[in-house]
N, C-alpha and C positions, 0 to 999 in steps of 0.2 A: 550553468547550471550547477548547484549545490545539493550534493547528497545529504539527503534530510533523516530518511527513516527505512526501515526493512519491514515489510508484511509477511506474516508467515499464516499459512490456512492451518485453522486446527479443528480435530474433530467436536472436543465439547469445549465452549468459550469460558464457563465456569470453573472447570476444572483447570484450563488451560491459567486464567488468572490468579485462582489461588497458588498454585505453582509458581507462577513468575515473583506474584507479590510475595508472598507467605515463605516461600524454600529460599529461592534466589535474592529476594529481598528487593525487588524492584517497588519504584511507586506507582501507585495505580494514579492514571491520569483522566481515566472516564472511559465511558460505553457507550454506543451509539447502534441507531440502524444504518443499515444500505439500501439505501431508496432503487438503485439500479438493479439490485442483485436479489433484493428481499432477505440479505442476510445481516449481519451483528459486526460491528468493530469493536476492539478496546485497546487501548493505547497504555503502553508502562516505560519508565525511564529509571535509569540507573543513576544515583547520587555523582554528580559530579560529571555528568556525560549529556551531549547535545542530542546524542541520537537516541530515536525513539525505538519500540518494540511495537510494530502494529498486530494484533492477534484479528484473523478474518475466520468469520464461521459462515457459512453458505449453507441454505435448506436443501439444496439440491446437489452436494457436491460427491464427488467421485472420489473422495479422499482416499489416498494409496501411499504407502512407504515411500519416500522420494519426490512426493508433491508437495512438500511442506514449505518450500518457497513459495510464497504468492508473488510476490513484486518487490523491487526496489524503486524506491518513490526520489524525486527529485525535484527542487524549488527551480522555476523558470522566471525570468523577466516576461518572456513570451511564449507561450505555451505553443502557439501554431507555427513559429519560427523556429523553435526547435527540435519542434515535431518534423517539420520538412526536411531539417538538416539531417535527423537522425534516419529518417526514409530514405534519403539521397544516399546515405553511407551502408544503407544494407539492411535496416533495421524494417519491419513489416508491420503494418497498421495492425493492432489487438483490438481496439475500440472507439470509435470516432470521438472527437472532441466533445466535451459535454460541459455546458456552460450550468454550473450549479449557485447557488444562494450567494456562497461565499467565496467558490473558485471554479476557475476554469480548469479542466483536466482533461489529458488525453493519454492513451497508453499502445504503448509502442512493444514489438517482443524484439530483442536483441537477434544476432545472428542463430545463437544457441537458442533459442525460443523463451528466454526469460522475459516474462514483464516487466517493463521502466513505466511506472507512473510518473507523468510530467504534470505540477500544477502549478501554478499563479492564485495569487490572492484576486479579487475583482476589488476595484476601487471605485 
């Protein structure tokens, strides 16, 4: 598995994009809808970094201080295999595997409840 990005939950997506782009100086990579949640997502990256910051906004969120870390994302060769391995090692299922148009995606929670996204590109 390869660690690729960090997703944080935000209260106001437009304000957060402006902050990370205009104040922090990150490059805005794009924005889109999240069909599974009805929310929106935006991605930014710092110059010279491979790591992406994903901003997630959800319409029915109960956002509160301390809930900002939404998930850590790992690219996998085989989502189902890695998901099974993590579940056997103490992770718990957070959301069933989804086959999306471009990706296969699964979510588990680590032993402390932090969400991990496992994804692979569809071929």
